[in-house]
C-alpha positions as MATLAB code, in Angstrom:
seq = 'MSDSAPDLLQRKIIHIDMDAFFASVEQRDFPELRGKPVAVGGSAKRGVVAAASYEARKYGVRSAMPSVTAKRRCPDLIFVKHRFEVYREVSQQIRAIFRMHSDLVEPLSLDEAYIDVTEDKMGIGNATRIAEMIRAEIRKQTGLTASAGVSYNKFIAKIASDQNKPDGICVIKPHQGADFVAQLPVRRFFGVGPKTAERMAKLNIHTGADLREQSQEFLRQHFGKSAGYLFRASRGVDHREVRAHRIRKSVGGERTYSDDLVSDTDLQDALEHIIDIVWNSIEKCEARGRTVTLKAKYADFRQVTRSQSVDHYVADKNEFARLGRDLLASIMPVENGVRLLGLTLGSLEGAEAVEEESGAVEQQAFDF';
ca = [
     -18.217   15.876   12.080;
     -19.816   12.440   12.464;
     -18.418    9.384   10.747;
     -21.619    9.059    8.739;
     -21.284   12.537    7.238;
     -19.843   13.048    3.746;
     -16.060   13.239    3.718;
     -15.157   16.909    3.706;
     -11.432   16.268    3.395;
     -11.359   16.450   -0.365;
      -7.678   16.560   -0.954;
      -6.132   15.644   -4.299;
      -4.181   12.451   -3.715;
      -2.337   10.249   -6.183;
      -1.264    6.709   -5.406;
       1.482    5.469   -7.720;
       2.195    1.737   -7.871;
       4.954    0.411  -10.111;
       3.920   -2.530  -12.285;
       5.540   -5.813  -11.147;
       8.465   -3.646  -10.063;
      11.242   -6.111   -9.211;
      10.408   -8.417  -12.117;
      10.054   -5.492  -14.528;
      13.513   -4.193  -13.585;
      14.956   -7.640  -14.303;
      13.178   -7.814  -17.671;
      14.376   -4.313  -18.517;
      18.011   -5.109  -17.710;
      18.055   -8.616  -19.205;
      16.271   -8.661  -22.588;
      16.257  -12.463  -22.682;
      13.682  -12.370  -19.841;
      11.202  -10.132  -21.650;
       7.871  -11.716  -22.396;
       8.677  -14.695  -20.177;
       7.313  -15.766  -16.765;
       9.829  -14.498  -14.197;
       9.963  -14.874  -10.418;
      12.343  -12.775   -8.351;
      13.654  -14.594   -5.280;
      13.424  -18.206   -4.250;
      14.409  -21.139   -6.421;
      12.723  -24.101   -8.009;
      13.208  -26.119   -4.794;
      12.840  -23.735   -1.835;
      12.162  -20.206   -0.652;
       9.341  -17.849   -1.586;
       8.605  -15.587   -4.521;
       9.396  -11.925   -3.813;
       7.807  -10.688   -7.038;
       6.354  -12.124  -10.237;
       6.129  -10.780  -13.772;
       2.718  -10.399  -15.380;
       3.509  -13.366  -17.609;
       3.918  -15.465  -14.436;
       0.823  -14.006  -12.787;
      -1.311  -15.405  -15.578;
      -0.528  -18.819  -14.106;
      -1.480  -17.738  -10.592;
       2.070  -17.052   -9.393;
       2.077  -14.384   -6.661;
       4.506  -12.755   -4.269;
       4.949  -14.571   -0.929;
       4.028  -17.858   -2.630;
       6.285  -20.849   -1.877;
       8.600  -21.395   -4.825;
       7.603  -25.047   -5.131;
       3.956  -24.035   -5.551;
       4.888  -21.360   -8.081;
       6.908  -23.829  -10.144;
       4.065  -26.319  -10.059;
       1.649  -23.702  -11.379;
       4.070  -22.468  -14.020;
       6.565  -25.168  -15.107;
       8.409  -22.690  -17.357;
       8.900  -20.167  -14.535;
      12.352  -18.568  -14.513;
      13.775  -17.778  -11.055;
      16.234  -14.899  -10.769;
      18.156  -13.646   -7.747;
      16.961  -10.327   -6.386;
      19.135   -7.203   -6.750;
      17.834   -4.884   -4.069;
      20.608   -2.355   -4.567;
      19.356   -1.831   -8.145;
      15.706   -1.632   -7.048;
      16.626    0.993   -4.429;
      18.452    3.064   -7.019;
      15.458    3.015   -9.367;
      13.159    3.800   -6.452;
      15.172    6.919   -5.657;
      14.801    8.043   -9.283;
      11.048    7.601   -9.047;
      10.754    9.447   -5.742;
      12.683   12.384   -7.198;
      10.005   12.578   -9.920;
       7.277   12.643   -7.263;
       9.005   15.488   -5.435;
       9.021   17.595   -8.586;
       5.291   17.970   -7.971;
       4.904   17.877   -4.176;
       6.857   17.693   -0.949;
       4.043   15.600    0.540;
       5.265   12.203   -0.631;
       4.627    9.167    1.564;
       6.512    6.086    0.346;
       4.935    2.791    1.376;
       7.735    0.676   -0.080;
      10.265    0.835   -2.875;
       7.556    0.607   -5.523;
       4.596    2.621   -4.276;
       3.779    5.953   -2.667;
       1.064    8.480   -1.946;
       1.479   12.020   -3.292;
      -0.698   14.891   -2.081;
      -0.972   17.399   -4.941;
      -3.678   19.577   -3.412;
      -1.121   22.370   -3.731;
       1.218   21.128   -6.438;
       4.598   22.791   -6.841;
       4.238   23.386  -10.587;
       0.854   25.054  -10.239;
      -0.814   22.642  -12.678;
      -3.943   22.331  -10.574;
      -5.242   19.104  -12.140;
      -4.451   15.865  -10.307;
      -5.188   13.630  -13.285;
      -2.816   15.572  -15.515;
      -0.127   15.448  -12.814;
      -0.524   11.669  -12.490;
      -0.132   11.272  -16.259;
       2.955   13.501  -16.220;
       4.475   11.405  -13.428;
       3.776    8.157  -15.277;
       5.277    9.550  -18.495;
       8.404   10.786  -16.710;
       8.872    7.430  -14.967;
       8.728    5.669  -18.320;
      11.145    8.190  -19.857;
      13.724    8.003  -17.070;
      13.525    4.335  -16.087;
      11.910    2.495  -19.003;
       9.315    1.111  -16.568;
       5.557    1.504  -16.316;
       3.489    2.643  -13.357;
      -0.219    2.627  -12.573;
      -1.975    5.466  -10.782;
      -5.059    6.006   -8.678;
      -6.309    9.573   -8.332;
      -8.896   10.498   -5.732;
      -9.799   12.628   -2.735;
      -8.416   10.297   -0.041;
      -5.773    7.655    0.495;
      -8.105    4.671    0.828;
      -9.767    5.165   -2.550;
      -6.602    6.310   -4.360;
      -4.801    3.112   -3.391;
      -7.637    0.864   -4.526;
      -8.007    2.875   -7.739;
      -4.345    2.374   -8.680;
      -5.037   -1.355   -8.954;
      -8.137   -0.981  -11.143;
      -6.471   -0.674  -14.555;
      -3.124   -2.386  -14.068;
      -0.717   -2.633  -15.699;
       0.203    0.796  -17.075;
      -3.186    2.326  -16.329;
      -4.874    5.122  -14.441;
      -8.175    5.316  -12.586;
      -9.731    8.570  -11.373;
     -12.432    8.571   -8.699;
     -13.884   12.035   -8.121;
     -15.423   13.040   -4.770;
     -19.019   12.579   -5.915;
     -18.159    9.083   -7.199;
     -16.452    7.771   -4.076;
     -19.356    6.224   -2.207;
     -20.678    4.436   -5.302;
     -17.196    3.207   -6.205;
     -16.681    1.704   -2.761;
     -20.181    0.191   -2.743;
     -19.405   -2.143   -5.656;
     -16.087   -3.358   -4.264;
     -15.798   -6.913   -2.915;
     -14.987   -6.713    0.803;
     -11.701   -8.503    0.106;
     -10.483   -5.277   -1.557;
     -10.716   -3.393    1.746;
      -7.367   -2.995    3.474;
      -7.123   -5.370    6.437;
      -9.857   -7.727    5.228;
      -8.012  -10.988    4.742;
      -9.394  -14.400    3.793;
     -10.517  -15.240    7.335;
     -12.299  -11.918    7.862;
     -13.893  -12.141    4.406;
     -15.144  -15.618    5.302;
     -16.692  -14.292    8.528;
     -18.305  -11.455    6.573;
     -19.734  -13.895    4.022;
     -21.434  -15.825    6.837;
     -23.042  -12.523    7.848;
     -24.132  -11.976    4.214;
     -21.638   -9.132    3.768;
     -20.014   -9.435    0.356;
     -19.566   -5.892   -0.959;
     -18.969   -2.371    0.244;
     -22.720   -1.764   -0.120;
     -23.446   -4.691    2.211;
     -20.923   -3.324    4.690;
     -22.449    0.148    4.537;
     -25.834   -1.242    5.615;
     -24.411   -2.325    8.972;
     -24.449   -0.152   12.086;
     -21.286    0.700   13.991;
     -22.603   -1.360   16.890;
     -23.038   -4.416   14.671;
     -19.553   -3.980   13.199;
     -18.033   -3.502   16.644;
     -19.734   -6.655   17.884;
     -18.348   -8.765   15.044;
     -15.089   -7.036   14.082;
     -13.942   -5.273   17.229;
     -11.509   -2.394   16.847;
     -11.790   -2.475   13.038;
     -15.418   -1.321   13.246;
     -14.728    2.406   12.934;
     -12.470    1.936    9.933;
     -14.951   -0.376    8.166;
     -17.829    2.005    8.857;
     -15.990    4.993    7.377;
     -14.338    3.162    4.485;
     -17.648    1.678    3.319;
     -18.842    5.271    2.896;
     -15.740    6.369    1.007;
     -14.467    8.309    4.030;
     -10.783    8.438    5.019;
      -9.355   11.403    6.922;
      -5.704   10.328    6.978;
      -3.168   12.821    5.714;
      -0.272   12.049    3.394;
       2.734   12.142    5.705;
       6.076   12.908    4.156;
       8.021   11.273    6.977;
       5.886    8.243    7.656;
       8.013    5.620    9.390;
       6.944    2.122   10.326;
       7.130    0.937   13.935;
       7.784   -2.648   12.850;
       7.795   -4.971    9.869;
       6.528   -8.485   10.266;
       4.291  -11.268    9.135;
       2.347  -14.138   10.586;
       0.434  -17.145    9.344;
      -2.476  -19.125   10.736;
      -2.371  -22.833    9.885;
      -5.354  -25.010    9.019;
      -3.626  -27.926   10.778;
      -1.839  -27.263   14.055;
       1.950  -27.581   13.992;
       3.143  -30.097   16.545;
       6.550  -31.521   15.647;
       9.787  -29.547   15.904;
      10.406  -30.162   12.210;
       7.043  -28.733   11.177;
       7.608  -25.647   13.329;
      11.110  -25.115   11.955;
       9.939  -25.488    8.351;
       7.097  -23.049    8.965;
       9.481  -20.519   10.486;
      11.824  -20.703    7.483;
       8.908  -19.817    5.213;
       7.997  -16.840    7.421;
      11.640  -15.692    7.541;
      11.713  -15.552    3.733;
       8.478  -13.577    3.494;
       9.288  -11.106    6.271;
      12.828  -10.463    5.080;
      11.495   -9.674    1.605;
       9.213   -7.095    3.238;
      12.077   -5.705    5.316;
      14.213   -5.154    2.238;
      11.325   -3.775    0.232;
      10.586   -1.224    2.982;
      14.279   -0.496    3.576;
      13.708   -1.121    7.280;
      16.519   -1.203    9.866;
      15.768   -2.563   13.315;
      17.325   -4.008   16.460;
      14.624   -6.270   17.921;
      13.271   -9.547   16.571;
      10.013  -10.852   18.067;
       8.472  -14.286   17.685;
       4.728  -14.741   18.196;
       3.069  -18.115   18.648;
      -0.563  -18.935   19.320;
      -1.321  -22.411   20.587;
      -4.258  -24.639   19.693;
      -6.017  -23.553   22.908;
      -5.550  -19.889   21.811;
      -2.942  -19.106   24.460;
      -0.422  -16.711   22.976;
       3.257  -16.243   23.750;
       5.836  -13.785   22.457;
       9.597  -13.936   22.738;
      11.921  -11.071   21.798;
      15.633  -10.578   21.430;
      17.396   -7.247   20.901;
      20.907   -6.555   19.670;
      23.042   -3.438   20.108;
      23.227   -2.835   16.367;
      20.867   -2.940   13.409;
      20.209   -6.500   12.280;
      22.798   -6.837    9.565;
      21.233   -9.190    7.051;
      18.849  -12.055    6.481;
      21.258  -14.558    8.047;
      21.305  -12.676   11.350;
      17.542  -12.136   11.257;
      17.036  -15.870   10.630;
      19.437  -16.859   13.416;
      17.630  -14.682   15.939;
      14.264  -16.046   14.834;
      15.445  -19.640   15.112;
      16.829  -18.998   18.601;
      13.484  -17.574   19.689;
      11.607  -20.556   18.279;
      13.982  -22.934   20.046;
      13.163  -21.197   23.338;
       9.520  -22.372   23.177;
      10.184  -25.902   21.920;
       9.071  -28.554   22.428;
       5.467  -27.351   22.384;
       2.971  -28.849   24.813;
       0.225  -28.803   22.223;
      -0.115  -27.667   18.638;
       0.705  -24.188   17.318;
      -2.020  -22.642   15.158;
      -0.300  -19.317   14.404;
       3.323  -18.324   14.003;
       4.748  -14.885   13.306;
       8.026  -12.965   13.218;
       8.630   -9.206   13.428;
      11.554   -6.807   13.189;
      11.058   -3.877   15.566;
      12.914   -1.009   17.260;
      13.192    0.522   13.819;
      15.332    3.532   13.085;
      13.454    6.690   14.094;
      10.211    4.768   14.672;
       7.150    6.802   15.512;
       3.380    6.399   15.450;
       1.808    7.935   12.374;
      -1.755    6.686   11.877;
      -3.606    9.606   13.479;
      -6.709   11.104   11.926;
      -6.822   14.758   11.110;
      -9.649   17.167   11.747;
     -12.068   18.398    9.130;
     -11.380   21.243    6.758;
     -13.758   23.295    4.714;
     -15.087   21.466    1.655;
     -13.656   22.691   -1.623;
     -14.305   21.925   -5.295;
     -11.180   20.451   -6.844;
     -10.234   19.887  -10.438;
      -9.500   16.184  -10.755;
];
């Protein structure tokens, strides 16, 4: 089957995404926080926001935002310490609800997952009804709300779950997929960050429809190894299966700076920000790893990596930070500026590659 052909893999896939999960748990457990702008993690003076309530988001407060910026945008913002042990407990409750309907559950983090209900365990046969049942049961058991995307592949289901947040559902049937993707801004495509979106804008590519007009050769020329994914996604095609035992190979983050970092102090401050962001991701994904890797790209685009492994799983944020700082110290002082800095936790427990594409199956008519 060619990549330009209609997607024949019309599974029934639900993507569930909890609404402002960490912040909503805090507002549930502490009534005095309800209806108020809440940020989980960080403080008024340092650190980064791990999660923000919808009341805070109205002011432009977002996860991974420096706390100082968040406080400036929302002077009444209330910072609360995260309680990951509570979030994990609630997450387990939610996953048990998913598994009532299917064994094909692929968690992406504590607060979101894919569920393949092509053959649902209760024999309901309607993916939309199953998604509504899941959302109702989550509310009943946890007092929290969830949004759902229902579609025939993972790419569209995930985007759909964000369409009607909070506490909403969006269903995109197979015959609607291509048109749905066509009207999306390119920034909604997974992997298209601000820099890539800016490059696309210069090429007059603003929407999925614009992207779909480009040939694979053109996309390969301008976007390299992402070309195949962009070509298929712009047509509403995604052959990836929901994998019940999907395990990450690493968890990390990096940042490109508009002004090159030159002084030791600037580099150290930048690393502390990255440590906060990456550790939030590590805890959210429940990752356990033994290797910390630092990546730095210099102003002349030379790139260096430094890694350090330990004989045990990195115990906590303090150990992760210490290893990261040691790695940064090993490349200082820098000869010229650093334009990109990143930190990753690898050698994860049971790590394996999982992003393979499956073959085609016979097209079927499904009740969505």
